[in-house]
C-alpha atoms as an extended CHARMM CRD file, in Angstrom:
* protein
*
       293  EXT
         1         1  MET       CA             22.4460000000        1.0610000000      -16.3490000000  PROA      1               0.0000000000
         2         2  GLY       CA             23.0600000000       -2.6520000000      -15.9830000000  PROA      2               0.0000000000
         3         3  PHE       CA             20.7800000000       -5.1290000000      -14.2440000000  PROA      3               0.0000000000
         4         4  THR       CA             23.0690000000       -5.8060000000      -11.2640000000  PROA      4               0.0000000000
         5         5  GLY       CA             20.9260000000       -6.0580000000       -8.1390000000  PROA      5               0.0000000000
         6         6  LEU       CA             17.7990000000       -5.3650000000      -10.1680000000  PROA      6               0.0000000000
         7         7  ALA       CA             15.4950000000       -7.8240000000       -8.4110000000  PROA      7               0.0000000000
         8         8  CYS       CA             15.1980000000       -5.8490000000       -5.1880000000  PROA      8               0.0000000000
         9         9  ARG       CA             14.8180000000       -2.4870000000       -6.9210000000  PROA      9               0.0000000000
        10        10  LEU       CA             12.2340000000       -2.6310000000       -9.6890000000  PROA      10              0.0000000000
        11        11  LEU       CA              8.9320000000       -2.9880000000       -7.8920000000  PROA      11              0.0000000000
        12        12  PRO       CA              6.6880000000        0.0910000000       -8.0200000000  PROA      12              0.0000000000
        13        13  SER       CA              4.3330000000        0.2490000000       -5.1220000000  PROA      13              0.0000000000
        14        14  CYS       CA              0.9550000000       -1.3170000000       -4.6630000000  PROA      14              0.0000000000
        15        15  LEU       CA             -1.4080000000       -0.8390000000       -1.7760000000  PROA      15              0.0000000000
        16        16  ALA       CA             -3.0620000000       -2.8490000000        0.8870000000  PROA      16              0.0000000000
        17        17  ALA       CA             -6.5390000000       -1.5670000000        0.1490000000  PROA      17              0.0000000000
        18        18  SER       CA             -8.5720000000       -0.5220000000        3.1660000000  PROA      18              0.0000000000
        19        19  ILE       CA            -11.3590000000       -2.9910000000        3.8760000000  PROA      19              0.0000000000
        20        20  VAL       CA            -14.4110000000       -1.5700000000        5.6370000000  PROA      20              0.0000000000
        21        21  LEU       CA            -17.4390000000       -3.7810000000        6.1880000000  PROA      21              0.0000000000
        22        22  VAL       CA            -20.2640000000       -1.2830000000        6.4220000000  PROA      22              0.0000000000
        23        23  SER       CA            -22.8260000000       -3.9980000000        7.0660000000  PROA      23              0.0000000000
        24        24  GLY       CA            -21.1240000000       -5.2830000000       10.1860000000  PROA      24              0.0000000000
        25        25  SER       CA            -20.2630000000       -3.9320000000       13.5960000000  PROA      25              0.0000000000
        26        26  ALA       CA            -16.5280000000       -4.2580000000       13.0770000000  PROA      26              0.0000000000
        27        27  ALA       CA            -14.0800000000       -2.9550000000       10.5310000000  PROA      27              0.0000000000
        28        28  ALA       CA            -10.5500000000       -3.8360000000        9.5080000000  PROA      28              0.0000000000
        29        29  ALA       CA             -8.2410000000       -1.4220000000        7.7600000000  PROA      29              0.0000000000
        30        30  ASP       CA             -4.6490000000       -0.8540000000        6.7610000000  PROA      30              0.0000000000
        31        31  ILE       CA             -2.5390000000        2.1890000000        5.8980000000  PROA      31              0.0000000000
        32        32  THR       CA             -2.4120000000        2.7600000000        2.1320000000  PROA      32              0.0000000000
        33        33  PHE       CA              0.8230000000        1.4480000000        0.5280000000  PROA      33              0.0000000000
        34        34  ALA       CA              1.9430000000       -0.0210000000        3.8640000000  PROA      34              0.0000000000
        35        35  VAL       CA              3.1680000000       -3.1130000000        1.9990000000  PROA      35              0.0000000000
        36        36  ILE       CA              6.0990000000       -1.4280000000        0.2400000000  PROA      36              0.0000000000
        37        37  GLY       CA              9.6450000000       -2.4850000000        1.1020000000  PROA      37              0.0000000000
        38        38  PRO       CA             13.1430000000       -0.9840000000        0.9560000000  PROA      38              0.0000000000
        39        39  HSD       CA             14.4860000000       -0.1760000000       -2.5460000000  PROA      39              0.0000000000
        40        40  GLU       CA             10.8650000000       -0.0760000000       -3.7520000000  PROA      40              0.0000000000
        41        41  TYR       CA             11.5860000000        2.8980000000       -5.9970000000  PROA      41              0.0000000000
        42        42  GLU       CA             15.2370000000        2.3390000000       -6.8520000000  PROA      42              0.0000000000
        43        43  LEU       CA             14.4230000000        2.1270000000      -10.5400000000  PROA      43              0.0000000000
        44        44  PRO       CA             16.5070000000        2.0810000000      -13.7440000000  PROA      44              0.0000000000
        45        45  VAL       CA             16.2000000000        3.9900000000      -17.0030000000  PROA      45              0.0000000000
        46        46  ASN       CA             17.2270000000        3.1290000000      -20.5760000000  PROA      46              0.0000000000
        47        47  TYR       CA             16.5700000000       -0.6380000000      -20.3640000000  PROA      47              0.0000000000
        48        48  GLU       CA             15.0750000000       -3.3710000000      -22.5000000000  PROA      48              0.0000000000
        49        49  PRO       CA             11.4810000000       -4.4110000000      -21.6000000000  PROA      49              0.0000000000
        50        50  PHE       CA             11.1110000000       -6.9770000000      -18.8150000000  PROA      50              0.0000000000
        51        51  ASN       CA              8.5590000000       -8.3230000000      -16.3050000000  PROA      51              0.0000000000
        52        52  ALA       CA              8.1380000000       -8.8400000000      -12.5770000000  PROA      52              0.0000000000
        53        53  ILE       CA              5.8320000000      -10.9230000000      -10.3980000000  PROA      53              0.0000000000
        54        54  VAL       CA              5.3470000000       -9.8960000000       -6.7760000000  PROA      54              0.0000000000
        55        55  GLN       CA              3.3790000000      -11.4410000000       -3.9160000000  PROA      55              0.0000000000
        56        56  TYR       CA              2.7070000000       -9.1890000000       -0.9530000000  PROA      56              0.0000000000
        57        57  GLY       CA              0.9950000000      -10.2970000000        2.2490000000  PROA      57              0.0000000000
        58        58  GLU       CA              0.0320000000       -9.0770000000        5.6910000000  PROA      58              0.0000000000
        59        59  ILE       CA             -1.7070000000      -10.0060000000        8.9140000000  PROA      59              0.0000000000
        60        60  ASN       CA             -3.1000000000       -7.0410000000       10.8460000000  PROA      60              0.0000000000
        61        61  SER       CA             -4.7140000000       -7.6770000000       14.2390000000  PROA      61              0.0000000000
        62        62  SER       CA             -8.0540000000       -6.0210000000       15.0420000000  PROA      62              0.0000000000
        63        63  SER       CA             -7.7630000000       -6.4880000000       18.8170000000  PROA      63              0.0000000000
        64        64  LYS       CA             -7.3720000000       -2.7410000000       19.4540000000  PROA      64              0.0000000000
        65        65  PHE       CA             -8.4910000000        0.5380000000       17.9020000000  PROA      65              0.0000000000
        66        66  TRP       CA             -7.8130000000        4.2590000000       18.2780000000  PROA      66              0.0000000000
        67        67  ASN       CA            -10.9070000000        6.0130000000       19.6550000000  PROA      67              0.0000000000
        68        68  GLU       CA            -12.2100000000        9.5540000000       19.0700000000  PROA      68              0.0000000000
        69        69  GLN       CA             -9.8400000000       10.9610000000       21.7080000000  PROA      69              0.0000000000
        70        70  GLY       CA             -6.7850000000        9.1580000000       20.2810000000  PROA      70              0.0000000000
        71        71  HSD       CA             -6.6660000000        6.5880000000       23.0810000000  PROA      71              0.0000000000
        72        72  ILE       CA             -6.4100000000        2.8190000000       22.5950000000  PROA      72              0.0000000000
        73        73  ASP       CA             -9.5790000000        0.7830000000       23.2520000000  PROA      73              0.0000000000
        74        74  LYS       CA            -10.3110000000       -2.9160000000       22.9630000000  PROA      74              0.0000000000
        75        75  GLY       CA            -11.3000000000       -3.8800000000       19.4330000000  PROA      75              0.0000000000
        76        76  ALA       CA            -13.4880000000       -6.5690000000       17.9450000000  PROA      76              0.0000000000
        77        77  GLY       CA            -10.7630000000       -9.2200000000       17.9050000000  PROA      77              0.0000000000
        78        78  GLY       CA             -9.8040000000      -11.1870000000       14.8530000000  PROA      78              0.0000000000
        79        79  ALA       CA             -7.5960000000       -9.8540000000       12.0870000000  PROA      79              0.0000000000
        80        80  LEU       CA             -7.2790000000       -8.7290000000        8.4830000000  PROA      80              0.0000000000
        81        81  TYR       CA             -5.4070000000      -11.2310000000        6.2850000000  PROA      81              0.0000000000
        82        82  GLU       CA             -4.5330000000       -9.8690000000        2.8860000000  PROA      82              0.0000000000
        83        83  GLY       CA             -2.4650000000      -10.9000000000       -0.0910000000  PROA      83              0.0000000000
        84        84  LEU       CA             -1.7320000000       -8.8110000000       -3.1710000000  PROA      84              0.0000000000
        85        85  THR       CA             -0.6110000000      -10.5760000000       -6.3430000000  PROA      85              0.0000000000
        86        86  LYS       CA              1.0310000000       -8.1650000000       -8.7900000000  PROA      86              0.0000000000
        87        87  TYR       CA              2.2470000000       -8.3890000000      -12.3730000000  PROA      87              0.0000000000
        88        88  VAL       CA              4.3940000000       -5.5370000000      -13.7200000000  PROA      88              0.0000000000
        89        89  TYR       CA              5.5830000000       -4.8570000000      -17.2770000000  PROA      89              0.0000000000
        90        90  PHE       CA              8.5430000000       -2.4710000000      -17.5510000000  PROA      90              0.0000000000
        91        91  PHE       CA              9.1460000000       -0.6590000000      -20.8410000000  PROA      91              0.0000000000
        92        92  ASP       CA             10.3650000000        2.6810000000      -22.1880000000  PROA      92              0.0000000000
        93        93  PHE       CA             10.3770000000        4.8050000000      -25.3140000000  PROA      93              0.0000000000
        94        94  LYS       CA             13.7770000000        5.0390000000      -26.9740000000  PROA      94              0.0000000000
        95        95  SER       CA             12.7700000000        8.4490000000      -28.3210000000  PROA      95              0.0000000000
        96        96  ILE       CA             12.4690000000        9.7310000000      -24.7240000000  PROA      96              0.0000000000
        97        97  PRO       CA             15.7340000000        8.8410000000      -22.9580000000  PROA      97              0.0000000000
        98        98  ASN       CA             16.0640000000        8.6160000000      -19.1700000000  PROA      98              0.0000000000
        99        99  LEU       CA             12.3390000000        7.9290000000      -18.6570000000  PROA      99              0.0000000000
       100       100  GLY       CA             11.1860000000        4.6430000000      -17.1110000000  PROA      100             0.0000000000
       101       101  ILE       CA              7.6130000000        3.3510000000      -17.4370000000  PROA      101             0.0000000000
       102       102  ALA       CA              5.7780000000        0.5030000000      -15.7100000000  PROA      102             0.0000000000
       103       103  ALA       CA              2.2470000000       -0.8230000000      -16.2450000000  PROA      103             0.0000000000
       104       104  GLU       CA              0.8200000000       -3.1250000000      -13.6100000000  PROA      104             0.0000000000
       105       105  VAL       CA             -2.2240000000       -4.9920000000      -12.3840000000  PROA      105             0.0000000000
       106       106  ILE       CA             -2.7950000000       -6.1190000000       -8.7930000000  PROA      106             0.0000000000
       107       107  GLU       CA             -5.4010000000       -8.5010000000       -7.3790000000  PROA      107             0.0000000000
       108       108  PRO       CA             -6.0150000000       -8.3100000000       -3.6000000000  PROA      108             0.0000000000
       109       109  GLU       CA             -7.0740000000      -11.4830000000       -1.7630000000  PROA      109             0.0000000000
       110       110  VAL       CA             -8.8120000000      -10.7410000000        1.5460000000  PROA      110             0.0000000000
       111       111  TYR       CA             -9.9780000000      -12.6170000000        4.6410000000  PROA      111             0.0000000000
       112       112  VAL       CA            -11.4840000000      -10.6510000000        7.5510000000  PROA      112             0.0000000000
       113       113  SER       CA            -11.9900000000      -12.6480000000       10.7490000000  PROA      113             0.0000000000
       114       114  ASP       CA            -13.3590000000       -9.8290000000       12.9580000000  PROA      114             0.0000000000
       115       115  SER       CA            -16.9020000000      -10.0650000000       11.6000000000  PROA      115             0.0000000000
       116       116  SER       CA            -19.6080000000      -12.6900000000       11.9420000000  PROA      116             0.0000000000
       117       117  PRO       CA            -19.7250000000      -14.5720000000        9.6900000000  PROA      117             0.0000000000
       118       118  HSD       CA            -16.1450000000      -14.2540000000        8.4830000000  PROA      118             0.0000000000
       119       119  VAL       CA            -15.7320000000      -12.4090000000        5.1860000000  PROA      119             0.0000000000
       120       120  SER       CA            -13.3720000000      -13.4380000000        2.4020000000  PROA      120             0.0000000000
       121       121  GLY       CA            -12.9120000000      -13.0100000000       -1.3350000000  PROA      121             0.0000000000
       122       122  LEU       CA            -11.1910000000      -10.9460000000       -3.9820000000  PROA      122             0.0000000000
       123       123  ALA       CA            -11.1710000000       -7.1780000000       -3.4030000000  PROA      123             0.0000000000
       124       124  GLY       CA            -11.3010000000       -4.5870000000       -6.1800000000  PROA      124             0.0000000000
       125       125  THR       CA             -8.7080000000       -5.0640000000       -8.9310000000  PROA      125             0.0000000000
       126       126  ILE       CA             -5.9870000000       -2.3810000000       -9.0010000000  PROA      126             0.0000000000
       127       127  PHE       CA             -4.4310000000       -1.2400000000      -12.2670000000  PROA      127             0.0000000000
       128       128  GLY       CA             -2.2090000000        1.6490000000      -13.2760000000  PROA      128             0.0000000000
       129       129  PHE       CA              1.2060000000        2.9540000000      -14.2450000000  PROA      129             0.0000000000
       130       130  ALA       CA              4.3520000000        4.6570000000      -12.9620000000  PROA      130             0.0000000000
       131       131  LEU       CA              6.7370000000        7.1270000000      -14.6390000000  PROA      131             0.0000000000
       132       132  TRP       CA             10.1660000000        8.0740000000      -13.3010000000  PROA      132             0.0000000000
       133       133  THR       CA             13.5210000000        9.5850000000      -14.1330000000  PROA      133             0.0000000000
       134       134  LYS       CA             16.9990000000        9.6330000000      -12.5710000000  PROA      134             0.0000000000
       135       135  PRO       CA             18.6200000000       13.0550000000      -12.0250000000  PROA      135             0.0000000000
       136       136  ASP       CA             21.8000000000       11.1120000000      -11.2200000000  PROA      136             0.0000000000
       137       137  LYS       CA             22.8220000000        7.4850000000      -10.7470000000  PROA      137             0.0000000000
       138       138  ASN       CA             21.8790000000        7.4720000000       -7.0380000000  PROA      138             0.0000000000
       139       139  SER       CA             18.4560000000        9.1320000000       -7.1500000000  PROA      139             0.0000000000
       140       140  THR       CA             15.0210000000        8.3860000000       -8.5870000000  PROA      140             0.0000000000
       141       141  PHE       CA             11.9350000000       10.6220000000       -8.7390000000  PROA      141             0.0000000000
       142       142  GLY       CA              8.5810000000        9.9290000000      -10.3390000000  PROA      142             0.0000000000
       143       143  VAL       CA              4.8090000000        9.6870000000      -10.1730000000  PROA      143             0.0000000000
       144       144  GLN       CA              2.3390000000        6.8150000000      -10.1510000000  PROA      144             0.0000000000
       145       145  SER       CA             -1.4210000000        6.5530000000      -10.5120000000  PROA      145             0.0000000000
       146       146  PHE       CA             -3.7120000000        3.5610000000       -9.9600000000  PROA      146             0.0000000000
       147       147  GLY       CA             -7.4060000000        2.8900000000      -10.3160000000  PROA      147             0.0000000000
       148       148  GLN       CA             -9.2880000000        0.4290000000       -8.1230000000  PROA      148             0.0000000000
       149       149  ALA       CA            -12.3540000000       -1.1130000000       -9.7410000000  PROA      149             0.0000000000
       150       150  PRO       CA            -15.5900000000       -2.0300000000       -7.8820000000  PROA      150             0.0000000000
       151       151  ASP       CA            -15.3160000000       -5.7070000000       -8.8570000000  PROA      151             0.0000000000
       152       152  SER       CA            -14.9810000000       -7.4170000000       -5.4720000000  PROA      152             0.0000000000
       153       153  THR       CA            -16.5470000000      -10.7870000000       -4.6800000000  PROA      153             0.0000000000
       154       154  GLY       CA            -18.8580000000      -11.9230000000       -1.8760000000  PROA      154             0.0000000000
       155       155  LYS       CA            -19.6130000000       -9.4990000000        0.9660000000  PROA      155             0.0000000000
       156       156  LEU       CA            -16.5790000000       -7.4400000000       -0.0260000000  PROA      156             0.0000000000
       157       157  THR       CA            -18.8670000000       -5.9480000000       -2.7000000000  PROA      157             0.0000000000
       158       158  ILE       CA            -20.8320000000       -4.0550000000       -0.0190000000  PROA      158             0.0000000000
       159       159  GLY       CA            -20.2490000000       -0.3420000000       -0.4850000000  PROA      159             0.0000000000
       160       160  GLN       CA            -17.4620000000       -0.7590000000       -3.0300000000  PROA      160             0.0000000000
       161       161  THR       CA            -16.5850000000        2.2580000000       -5.1830000000  PROA      161             0.0000000000
       162       162  TRP       CA            -14.1650000000        3.4090000000       -7.8490000000  PROA      162             0.0000000000
       163       163  ASN       CA            -10.9810000000        4.8540000000       -6.3030000000  PROA      163             0.0000000000
       164       164  ASN       CA             -7.9090000000        6.6020000000       -7.6910000000  PROA      164             0.0000000000
       165       165  LEU       CA             -4.5460000000        6.4090000000       -5.9190000000  PROA      165             0.0000000000
       166       166  SER       CA             -1.9340000000        8.9040000000       -7.0780000000  PROA      166             0.0000000000
       167       167  SER       CA              1.4190000000        9.7020000000       -5.5060000000  PROA      167             0.0000000000
       168       168  PHE       CA              4.9450000000       11.0240000000       -5.8930000000  PROA      168             0.0000000000
       169       169  LEU       CA              7.7350000000        8.4600000000       -5.4610000000  PROA      169             0.0000000000
       170       170  PHE       CA             11.3990000000        8.9190000000       -4.5860000000  PROA      170             0.0000000000
       171       171  ASP       CA             14.5740000000        6.9970000000       -3.7770000000  PROA      171             0.0000000000
       172       172  TYR       CA             18.1300000000        7.9130000000       -2.8530000000  PROA      172             0.0000000000
       173       173  GLN       CA             21.0980000000        5.5750000000       -2.4260000000  PROA      173             0.0000000000
       174       174  PHE       CA             23.8850000000        6.5900000000       -0.0490000000  PROA      174             0.0000000000
       175       175  LYS       CA             27.0820000000        4.5850000000        0.4150000000  PROA      175             0.0000000000
       176       176  HSD       CA             25.9190000000        2.7170000000        3.5250000000  PROA      176             0.0000000000
       177       177  PHE       CA             22.2480000000        3.7080000000        3.7340000000  PROA      177             0.0000000000
       178       178  ASP       CA             19.2550000000        4.1660000000        1.4490000000  PROA      178             0.0000000000
       179       179  VAL       CA             15.8260000000        5.7670000000        1.6630000000  PROA      179             0.0000000000
       180       180  THR       CA             12.7490000000        5.1890000000       -0.4590000000  PROA      180             0.0000000000
       181       181  GLY       CA              9.1340000000        6.3180000000       -0.1650000000  PROA      181             0.0000000000
       182       182  ASP       CA              6.0200000000        7.9770000000       -1.5110000000  PROA      182             0.0000000000
       183       183  LEU       CA              3.5770000000       10.7660000000       -0.6950000000  PROA      183             0.0000000000
       184       184  GLY       CA              0.0820000000       10.5000000000       -2.1140000000  PROA      184             0.0000000000
       185       185  ILE       CA             -3.6890000000       10.7930000000       -2.0200000000  PROA      185             0.0000000000
       186       186  VAL       CA             -6.5990000000        8.3970000000       -2.5530000000  PROA      186             0.0000000000
       187       187  PHE       CA             -9.5670000000       10.0220000000       -4.3010000000  PROA      187             0.0000000000
       188       188  ARG       CA            -12.7610000000        8.1810000000       -3.3100000000  PROA      188             0.0000000000
       189       189  THR       CA            -16.1600000000        8.3710000000       -5.0070000000  PROA      189             0.0000000000
       190       190  THR       CA            -19.6610000000        8.3690000000       -3.4730000000  PROA      190             0.0000000000
       191       191  GLN       CA            -20.5190000000        5.1380000000       -1.6690000000  PROA      191             0.0000000000
       192       192  HSD       CA            -23.9110000000        3.5280000000       -2.2050000000  PROA      192             0.0000000000
       193       193  VAL       CA            -25.1950000000        0.7670000000        0.1100000000  PROA      193             0.0000000000
       194       194  ASP       CA            -28.6640000000       -0.8040000000       -0.0050000000  PROA      194             0.0000000000
       195       195  ASN       CA            -31.0530000000        0.6340000000        2.5940000000  PROA      195             0.0000000000
       196       196  ARG       CA            -28.4900000000        3.2350000000        3.7150000000  PROA      196             0.0000000000
       197       197  PRO       CA            -27.9830000000        6.8910000000        2.7490000000  PROA      197             0.0000000000
       198       198  ALA       CA            -25.3440000000        7.4740000000        0.0690000000  PROA      198             0.0000000000
       199       199  VAL       CA            -22.0700000000        8.7560000000        1.5090000000  PROA      199             0.0000000000
       200       200  ASP       CA            -19.5980000000       11.2530000000        0.0070000000  PROA      200             0.0000000000
       201       201  GLN       CA            -16.3140000000        9.7140000000        1.1070000000  PROA      201             0.0000000000
       202       202  GLY       CA            -13.4380000000       11.9220000000        2.1820000000  PROA      202             0.0000000000
       203       203  ASN       CA            -10.0730000000       11.6190000000        0.4610000000  PROA      203             0.0000000000
       204       204  VAL       CA             -7.2000000000        9.7340000000        2.0990000000  PROA      204             0.0000000000
       205       205  PHE       CA             -3.6440000000       11.0850000000        2.3730000000  PROA      205             0.0000000000
       206       206  HSD       CA             -0.6060000000        8.8810000000        3.0240000000  PROA      206             0.0000000000
       207       207  LEU       CA              3.1790000000        8.9440000000        3.4940000000  PROA      207             0.0000000000
       208       208  ASN       CA              5.3850000000        5.8240000000        3.4450000000  PROA      208             0.0000000000
       209       209  LEU       CA              9.1300000000        5.7980000000        4.1710000000  PROA      209             0.0000000000
       210       210  ARG       CA             11.7010000000        2.9720000000        4.2740000000  PROA      210             0.0000000000
       211       211  ALA       CA             15.3200000000        3.4860000000        5.3640000000  PROA      211             0.0000000000
       212       212  GLY       CA             17.8120000000        0.6330000000        5.0500000000  PROA      212             0.0000000000
       213       213  TRP       CA             21.3190000000       -0.0650000000        6.3290000000  PROA      213             0.0000000000
       214       214  LYS       CA             23.5380000000       -1.7840000000        3.7360000000  PROA      214             0.0000000000
       215       215  VAL       CA             25.1270000000       -4.3830000000        6.0020000000  PROA      215             0.0000000000
       216       216  ASN       CA             26.1870000000       -6.5290000000        3.0200000000  PROA      216             0.0000000000
       217       217  PRO       CA             24.9510000000       -7.1960000000       -0.5580000000  PROA      217             0.0000000000
       218       218  ILE       CA             22.5370000000       -9.9130000000        0.6280000000  PROA      218             0.0000000000
       219       219  VAL       CA             20.9680000000       -8.8330000000        3.9290000000  PROA      219             0.0000000000
       220       220  GLU       CA             19.6860000000       -5.3500000000        4.7240000000  PROA      220             0.0000000000
       221       221  PRO       CA             17.8360000000       -4.3930000000        7.9220000000  PROA      221             0.0000000000
       222       222  PHE       CA             15.4540000000       -1.4640000000        7.5520000000  PROA      222             0.0000000000
       223       223  VAL       CA             13.0120000000        0.7380000000        9.4580000000  PROA      223             0.0000000000
       224       224  SER       CA              9.6020000000        1.9470000000        8.2960000000  PROA      224             0.0000000000
       225       225  VAL       CA              7.3170000000        4.9270000000        8.8530000000  PROA      225             0.0000000000
       226       226  ASP       CA              3.7120000000        4.8770000000        7.5970000000  PROA      226             0.0000000000
       227       227  TRP       CA              1.2060000000        7.7060000000        8.0720000000  PROA      227             0.0000000000
       228       228  THR       CA             -2.3480000000        8.2110000000        6.8700000000  PROA      228             0.0000000000
       229       229  SER       CA             -5.1100000000       10.7610000000        7.3960000000  PROA      229             0.0000000000
       230       230  ALA       CA             -8.6280000000       10.5150000000        5.9410000000  PROA      230             0.0000000000
       231       231  ASN       CA            -11.0890000000       13.3930000000        5.6670000000  PROA      231             0.0000000000
       232       232  SER       CA            -14.5450000000       12.9030000000        7.1580000000  PROA      232             0.0000000000
       233       233  ASN       CA            -17.4280000000       11.4190000000        5.1700000000  PROA      233             0.0000000000
       234       234  TYR       CA            -20.6960000000       13.2910000000        4.5670000000  PROA      234             0.0000000000
       235       235  ASP       CA            -24.2950000000       12.2560000000        3.9640000000  PROA      235             0.0000000000
       236       236  ASP       CA            -24.8890000000       12.7370000000        0.2270000000  PROA      236             0.0000000000
       237       237  ASN       CA            -28.4780000000       13.9370000000        0.7800000000  PROA      237             0.0000000000
       238       238  THR       CA            -28.2370000000       16.1790000000        3.8580000000  PROA      238             0.0000000000
       239       239  GLY       CA            -24.5710000000       17.1860000000        3.7880000000  PROA      239             0.0000000000
       240       240  ALA       CA            -24.2440000000       16.2050000000        7.4550000000  PROA      240             0.0000000000
       241       241  GLU       CA            -20.8840000000       14.8820000000        8.6060000000  PROA      241             0.0000000000
       242       242  VAL       CA            -20.8210000000       11.1640000000        9.3960000000  PROA      242             0.0000000000
       243       243  PRO       CA            -19.7140000000       10.8800000000       13.0550000000  PROA      243             0.0000000000
       244       244  SER       CA            -16.2310000000        9.4730000000       13.7200000000  PROA      244             0.0000000000
       245       245  SER       CA            -15.5110000000        9.0530000000        9.9950000000  PROA      245             0.0000000000
       246       246  GLY       CA            -12.3260000000       11.1320000000        9.9110000000  PROA      246             0.0000000000
       247       247  THR       CA             -9.3340000000        8.8900000000       10.6830000000  PROA      247             0.0000000000
       248       248  ARG       CA             -5.5810000000        9.1720000000       11.2540000000  PROA      248             0.0000000000
       249       249  GLU       CA             -2.6970000000        6.8800000000       12.1990000000  PROA      249             0.0000000000
       250       250  THR       CA              1.0980000000        6.7680000000       12.3280000000  PROA      250             0.0000000000
       251       251  ALA       CA              2.8760000000        3.3900000000       12.5010000000  PROA      251             0.0000000000
       252       252  LEU       CA              6.5740000000        2.5530000000       12.9900000000  PROA      252             0.0000000000
       253       253  GLY       CA              8.2850000000       -0.7320000000       12.2360000000  PROA      253             0.0000000000
       254       254  GLY       CA             11.3510000000       -2.6260000000       11.1350000000  PROA      254             0.0000000000
       255       255  GLY       CA             12.3800000000       -5.6760000000        9.1660000000  PROA      255             0.0000000000
       256       256  ILE       CA             14.8920000000       -7.4650000000        6.9530000000  PROA      256             0.0000000000
       257       257  ASN       CA             15.3090000000       -7.3850000000        3.1710000000  PROA      257             0.0000000000
       258       258  VAL       CA             17.0710000000      -10.4210000000        1.6480000000  PROA      258             0.0000000000
       259       259  LYS       CA             18.4320000000      -10.5850000000       -1.9090000000  PROA      259             0.0000000000
       260       260  LEU       CA             18.4480000000      -14.2380000000       -2.9890000000  PROA      260             0.0000000000
       261       261  SER       CA             19.8200000000      -13.6060000000       -6.4950000000  PROA      261             0.0000000000
       262       262  GLU       CA             19.9130000000      -10.9520000000       -9.1920000000  PROA      262             0.0000000000
       263       263  LYS       CA             16.2710000000      -11.7960000000       -9.9690000000  PROA      263             0.0000000000
       264       264  ALA       CA             14.6260000000      -12.8420000000       -6.7060000000  PROA      264             0.0000000000
       265       265  GLY       CA             14.3550000000      -11.9530000000       -3.0360000000  PROA      265             0.0000000000
       266       266  PHE       CA             12.0310000000      -11.2750000000       -0.1360000000  PROA      266             0.0000000000
       267       267  ALA       CA             11.3850000000       -8.8600000000        2.7350000000  PROA      267             0.0000000000
       268       268  VAL       CA              9.6480000000       -9.2950000000        6.1040000000  PROA      268             0.0000000000
       269       269  ARG       CA              8.5950000000       -6.5830000000        8.5500000000  PROA      269             0.0000000000
       270       270  TYR       CA              6.6490000000       -5.8730000000       11.7330000000  PROA      270             0.0000000000
       271       271  SER       CA              4.8480000000       -2.5450000000       12.2200000000  PROA      271             0.0000000000
       272       272  ARG       CA              2.9280000000       -1.0470000000       15.1500000000  PROA      272             0.0000000000
       273       273  GLY       CA              0.8020000000        2.0740000000       15.5820000000  PROA      273             0.0000000000
       274       274  VAL       CA              2.1730000000        4.8970000000       17.7410000000  PROA      274             0.0000000000
       275       275  GLU       CA             -0.6900000000        7.4080000000       17.4400000000  PROA      275             0.0000000000
       276       276  GLY       CA             -4.1020000000        7.4700000000       15.8240000000  PROA      276             0.0000000000
       277       277  HSD       CA             -7.7400000000        8.5230000000       15.7040000000  PROA      277             0.0000000000
       278       278  ASN       CA            -10.9260000000        6.5870000000       14.8240000000  PROA      278             0.0000000000
       279       279  THR       CA             -9.2280000000        3.6110000000       13.1760000000  PROA      279             0.0000000000
       280       280  THR       CA             -7.9100000000        0.1040000000       13.7530000000  PROA      280             0.0000000000
       281       281  PHE       CA             -4.6600000000        0.0180000000       15.7510000000  PROA      281             0.0000000000
       282       282  THR       CA             -1.8830000000       -1.2680000000       13.4620000000  PROA      282             0.0000000000
       283       283  ASP       CA             -0.2880000000       -4.4320000000       14.8680000000  PROA      283             0.0000000000
       284       284  ALA       CA              0.8420000000       -6.0370000000       11.6470000000  PROA      284             0.0000000000
       285       285  ALA       CA              3.3380000000       -8.3840000000       10.0060000000  PROA      285             0.0000000000
       286       286  TYR       CA              4.1610000000       -7.9330000000        6.3080000000  PROA      286             0.0000000000
       287       287  PHE       CA              6.0690000000       -9.9120000000        3.6900000000  PROA      287             0.0000000000
       288       288  LYS       CA              7.0530000000       -9.4830000000        0.0400000000  PROA      288             0.0000000000
       289       289  ILE       CA              8.4020000000      -12.0880000000       -2.4090000000  PROA      289             0.0000000000
       290       290  TYR       CA              9.4520000000      -11.0460000000       -5.9170000000  PROA      290             0.0000000000
       291       291  TYR       CA             10.8560000000      -12.4610000000       -9.1410000000  PROA      291             0.0000000000
       292       292  VAL       CA             12.0980000000      -10.5030000000      -12.1670000000  PROA      292             0.0000000000
       293       293  PHE       CA             12.1840000000      -12.0680000000      -15.6560000000  PROA      293             0.0000000000
């Protein structure tokens, strides 16, 4: 496969890591992998090694939240501002044809304005890999797995844990339309916070879909669907369920993907929650800028 149009296609997913400030009265969160764009998993096979740099970003308002009954209540105000800087190295093994491999590292930069005082810093570093194959020239299927280290800075260190994010990825290119997405789970370890009981955190499930309309080779409008559901947390000592710790949300959105050249481009999107339970109401703007070299 040649490298025509490669810039908008070779960017395995990262996540906007959920940020929960257990020491404060407010929390800000985001659906796992909500930052992905169209063509995220339209990946090649049988290529020479190359690199990519990606900058993701989002602003997610905390002015509303989904309550226990699934209704919308007034939130704490403020917002979650997050950037994710990603480096990806693409390589393969010539002895295993039709298998693509990517290794990547991601550093989240976070500012949460819905707490007092405001909280900012670097969240846990994300690192991992993706493997994929192409059953035919229009389809891609694979898996990816990432670890998130407990190496945050400032107050973001409160309650941080090791996490693993693993998912299936897929992409299919039709003549005038395309669809890309992932289905995965976040495995979370026990959370320890000073002067608080240890908490066995429930796992988080997520689904992310992007469907684009190929208007022309440069501009592509697209729609998005993001869904997440987290199991309840439990007291590590007593086994009692932590009240209101199970969460769920579905968000719908739309945006524009722009291909600037064979090696660079960007995407912008707005997304809004349509149903949820015990979590921040998604009212978010996202962007992605990428360069392949």
